[in-house]
N, C-alpha and C positions, 0 to 999 in steps of 0.2 A: 229939341230941348223942351218944347211945350208939352210934348207927350210925356216926357219924363217928369215934368213938374206937376202934371195932373195926377200922377200916381199917388195914392195915399201912402204915407210913410209906415203906417201900421198894417199894411196888406202883406201877410206871410203865406207860404205854400201850405196846402192841406197836409196834415200828418199821414204817413203811410201805415196801413193796417197790416201787421204781420200775418202770413198765411197760417191756416189751421194745421197742427201736427197730425200726420197720417199714421195709422197703425201699420205694423209690419204686414199684416194680412192684406190691408188695402194696397200697400205698395206691391206686394207679391201678386195680388189679383190683377193690378194694372199692368204689371210686366207680362203676366200670362196672357191677358187680352191682346197686348201689343204683339207678342211673339206668335201666339196661335193665329192671330189675324194675318200677320205678315208671312208666316211659314206654315200655312195650312196644308200644303202638300210639297214635299221636296224629296230629292234623292241625294244621299251622301255616300261618297266613296272613302273608304279608309281601312285600316288594319285592326282586326279584333284583338283586344287584350282584356285580361281579367274576366274572362267569360265564365259564368257559372249559372247553373239552373237550380232554383230553389225548390224546396219540397212542394211549394204551391204550384209548380209547373211553369212559373214565369222565368224568362231568360233575361239576365242582366249582363251587360258587357260595356266596353268602352271602345269607341272608334277614334283612331288617332292617325296623325301623319307626322312628319318631321317637325312641325311647328305648333300644333295644338291637338287637343283631344275633346271628345264629345261623348257624354254618357248616353246610353241607349237601353231601352227596355223593349221586350217583346212578350206579350201576354200569352198565357198557355193555349188559348184557343187558336192563336196564330202559329205558335210553336208546333202544334200537331200537324200543320200543313207543310212543314218544311220537308224537303226531300233529302237533306243532308244535315250533318251535325256540325254546328259552328264550333270552331276551335281557335285557340290563341294563335296569332300569327297569320291567320287566313285573311286575305284581302277580299272585301265584299262591297257590294252596293246595297245600302239600306234605303228602303222607300217607306215614307210615312209622313208624320207631322211633328212639328216642334211643340213641346209642352213644358210646363213648369211643375216641379214636385214641391208643393207648398210646404210640406213638413220640413224640408231641408233647404228650401230656397234655391234649388238647383234647376237648371233647365236641361232637358234631355229630349232625345228623339224617340218617339213612340213608333216602333217599326210595324208596318203592316205587311211587308215583304222583305225577303233577304235572299240575295243570290250571289254566288261567288263571282268575283271579277275575272273576266277572261275565260271562265269555264262554267258550263251550265250546272244548275243545281242538281239535276239528275246524275250527270256525269261525276260530280264531286261526291255525291252520296255513294255512287257505285264504287269509286276508287277507295273511299274510306272503308266501306264494308269489305271490299276485297282484301285490303291490307290487314284488317282485323282477323278475318277468317284464315287468311294465309299464315299469319303469325301463330295461330292456334294449331296449324298443321292439318286443317280440314281439306286442303287441296293436295296433300301428299299422295302419290301413287301407291305407296305401301299400304295405305289405309283402304284403298278401293278394292272391291271384290270382283271376281270374274263372273261372267254370265253363266247360268246353268246350261248344261248341254241339252237336256230335254225338259224344258219347263212344263210342269203339269197344267198350270194356269198362268195366263199372261194378264196382268193388271194394266189398265189404261185410265189415266186421270187427265181429262181435258173437257172442253166444252162440247155439248151435243150439237151446237149450232154451227161450229166451224168446219172447215174442210179437213182439219187434222185427223179427226176421228174417222172420217170416210177413207182417207188415204191409208191410215193404219189398218183398218179392217179389210180394205181391198187387198193390200199386200199379204196380210196374214191368210186370208181365205184363198188367194190364188196360189200361194206357195206352200201352204200347210193347211189343207182343207179341214182337217180334224183338230185344229188348234182351238183350245178353250180359252175364251176371253172374258174377263170380268171388267165391266166398264163402270167407272164412278164419275158422274158428271160434276163439274165445278166451273165457277166463273173464272175466266182467264185474264180479265182486264177490268179496270174501273175500281171504284171504292169497294173495299171489302173483299176483293178478289184474292189477295194473299191469304187472308184468314180462311176463305173457302177452300183454297188449294191445300192448306195445311190440314184442315179437317178431312178433306177427301183422301189425302195421302195416308193419314193415320188410320183411317177406316179401312182402306183397301188392303193394307199390309196385314191386317188382322183376319182377312178372309182365308179360310183353310185352303192349302195347296197352291196358293199364289207364290210363285218362285221368282218372278221378276215384274217390275212395274215400269211402264212408260208414262212419263209426265211431260206435257208440252202443249204447244199450240202452233198455229201458223204464223207467218211473218206479220210485221207491223212496225209502227214507230217505237221510239224508245219509251214513250209514255204508255203505249199499248202493252209492251213487254215488261213493264216495271214490276208487276206482281211477282215475277220470277226472280227479282233482285231483292226480295224481302229476306231479312235475316231469320225470321221465324221459319220460313219455308226451307231455307238452307239447313238449319239445324234439324228440322224434321227429316230431311233427306239423309243427313248423316246418321240420325238415330234409327233409320229404317232397318228392320232385320233382314230384308231381302235386297238384292241389287236394284239400283234405280238407274234408268236411262233417261237423260234429259234431252228432249227434242223440241227446242224452242226456236221459233222463227226460221230463218234461212241459214245457209252455211256461214254467212258473214256476220250473223248476229251472235253475240256472246252475252250470257247472263250469269249471275252468281250461281244459279242452279246448275249451269253447265260445269262450273269449276268443282262443285262439291259432289256432283253425281258420280256414280261408279263408272259411267260411260256416257260420252256426249255423242249425240247423233246430229248430223247436219240438218236433217229435216225429219218430220214425223214418219214419212215413208221410209227413210233410211233407218230409223229406230226399229220399225217392224222387220226390215231386212236383216238387221243385226241380230235380232232375236231368233229369227228363223234360220239365219246362216249357221248358227251353232247346230241346229237340228239337221240342216242340209249336210253340214260337214260330217255329222255323226252317221247319217244314212250313207254318205259317200264312203266313209270308213267301213261301214258294214258291207257295202257292195264290194269294196276292194278286198276285204277279208274273205268274202264269199268266193270271189274269183281266185284268190290265192288258194283257198281250201279246195276248190274244184281242181285247180291245176295240180296241187299236191296229191289229191286223191287219184287223179288220172295217172300221174307218174307212179304212184304206189301200185295201182292195179296193173299197169304195164310191167312193172318190175316183178310183181308176183306171177304174172302170166309167163314171163320169161323163165322164172324159176321153176314153174310147173312144167314147162316144156323141157328144161334141162333134166328135171327129175324123171320125166317120162322116158327120155332118151337113156338115162342111166338105168332105169328099170329093164328096158329091153336088152341091155348088155349085162344084166346081172349074173347069169350063169358063168359067162367067161370071166367076169370080174371075181366071182366067187372061187373059181378054180385058181385064178392067179393069187387070190388072197390066201387060199389053202396052202399053195406052194410057198408063199412068203412066210406063212405061219410055221411050216415044217422047217424051213431054213432058219428061221429065227429061233425055233426050239433047239435045233442042233447047235447053233451058235451059243445059245444059253447054256446047254449041257457042257459044251467044251469049256466055256468060260468058267462055269462052276467047278468042273473037274480041275482045271488048271489052278484056279484060285485055292481049291482045297489042298492040292499037292504042295503049293507054295506055303500054305499055312502049316501043313504037316512038317515040312522041312524046318520051317522056322521054329515050330514047337519042339522038335528034337534038338535043335541047336540050343534052345533056351533050357531044355531039360538037362543037357549035358553040362552046360554052364552052371546050372543050379546044383547038380550033383557035385561038381568040382568045388563048389563053395559050401559043401555040407559041413556043419559045425564039428561033428565027430572026426571026420577026416582032417579038418583043419587043425584041431587040437592035437591029434596024434602026430601030425607032421611037425607042429611046433614043438611038441615034447621031445621028439627025436632030435630036432635041430638044437634044442636047449642042452640035451645031454652031450651031444657031440661038441658043442661050443664049450661046455663046462670042462670036458676032458682036455681039450686043446688049451684052454685057459690055465688049467692046473699045471700042465706040462710046461707051458711057457713061463709061468711064474716060478717053477723049480729051476728052470734053466737060468732065468734072470737072477734068482737068489744065489745060485752057485757062482755065477760070473761075478756078482757083486762082492761075495765073500772072498773070492780069489783076488780080486783087485784090491780089496781092503787090506789083505795080508801083505800084498806086495808094497802098497803105499806105506803101511806101518813099518815094514822093514826099512824102507828107504828113509822114512822120517826118523826112525830110531838111529840110523847111521849118521844122519845129519844133525841130530839134537845136541846142543852144547852140554847137556847133562851127561851125555855119554862121554864127552871129552873130559869133563870134570871127574867122571868116574875113573878115569885113567890116571888121576893125580894132578891134574891141572887145577888152577883157581882163576877167578875173575875179580879184579880190583876196581872198585867204584869210588868216586869222590864222595865227600861228606854229604852232599845233597842227593846223591844217587842219580845225577843227571847225565853223567858221562863215565865211560870206562877209561881208566888210566892205562895208557899204553907205553908211557915213557916216564922215567924217574924225574925228568926235568919238569914234569907237569905238576909236581908237588913241592912243598917246602917243609922245612923242619917245623914240627909242631902241628902239621895238618892232620886231620883225621880222615882215614880211609876205611872203606868196608871191603872185606875180602870174602867172596862167595866160594865155598868149597862144595865138594860133591855132597857132603852131608853137613849142613849148618853154614853159619856165617860168622866172621870175626870182624871186630871193630878195632883198628889199630891206629897208633899215632906214630908219625914219622919222626925219627930221632936225628939221624944224620942226613946231611945233604949229600948228594952224589959228588 
């Protein structure tokens, strides 16, 4: 209580001084210092989205998972070191530091390295380029060319320090001693190796009489062989005017150059064998053709020798054969004469028969015969017509007499008459058929009377 009483009544707490207002730049700078200090080095796993590369060469994208997202940037100096092309949907691990973009007040990860999650960067770049070139049809077998049968010059693009060039030259010299080889040295690994290979390939295909080119190197790691996975080298191989053999690494190693080349060799030595194999096959074909030609010539000579022997035998028998031939000729001549005579006889007989038939059909004879026949027929016709006329006249007289005897006019002429009714439709045969006062017509031999009935019967 005493302590409380000792306190002065007018003792009040000191007023609080409000803090100074910060600028946006100060706040952003403070946040940047905190973030960059706390996340000076980190690795972030996520899926790429909104990936785009600006004309400046910088690469901008967003890393996201199912709950959050983080902006990311990779500057062009770092982009140039990438072995693959980042794409949307690709899951990667980004390594770098966290920073703040003052102009927009956004924090982002500044990437110093980028690698595919679960797949090496080199392998990812290899698969990307393989898909692109395959879609363009650069791997199609229909595009690839066959090796020349007899190459005039064989081009080789490889390093002079490796074992590949020694293996190629050893095989070429041992199997084809007069082979003409044009060698163009190039770096096969390290920075700038791809550009050097492209320059070497473009230069060697322009050398006159170079018909085929071997490009390759010995075995090595994926990083050592990476120059042969370069897109520029692949397109230079496709554009080559002569066939290209790719001989990179060992049999188990595959590069983009192997897929676009006209032929892939398992090793550099195998590439040289493939080139010479065409020449060996051609020489073998020549040897086989020579053997066949010799066999054919031998058979032909033997056949001609047999023919000459037969002709010689026939010549020794020639007098006898000539006599036999002469006999055959005489027999054939006799047969021909007989055949000709028989044929002439048959033709003569046929001619005479035809002549007689022709004479029988002579127009003058035919006309005279027809005239005689006409005259005879006319006489016979006239006599027949007279006889028919007389017979008809006689029959007509007989019929007229008979008709006259039966004619009612003849009866009327003897004093009889015919009585008709008034309408002349019937003959009155009885007096009962008329009545007093009826009119009747009476036909006489000469004339007709019209009468009226006076008395009934």
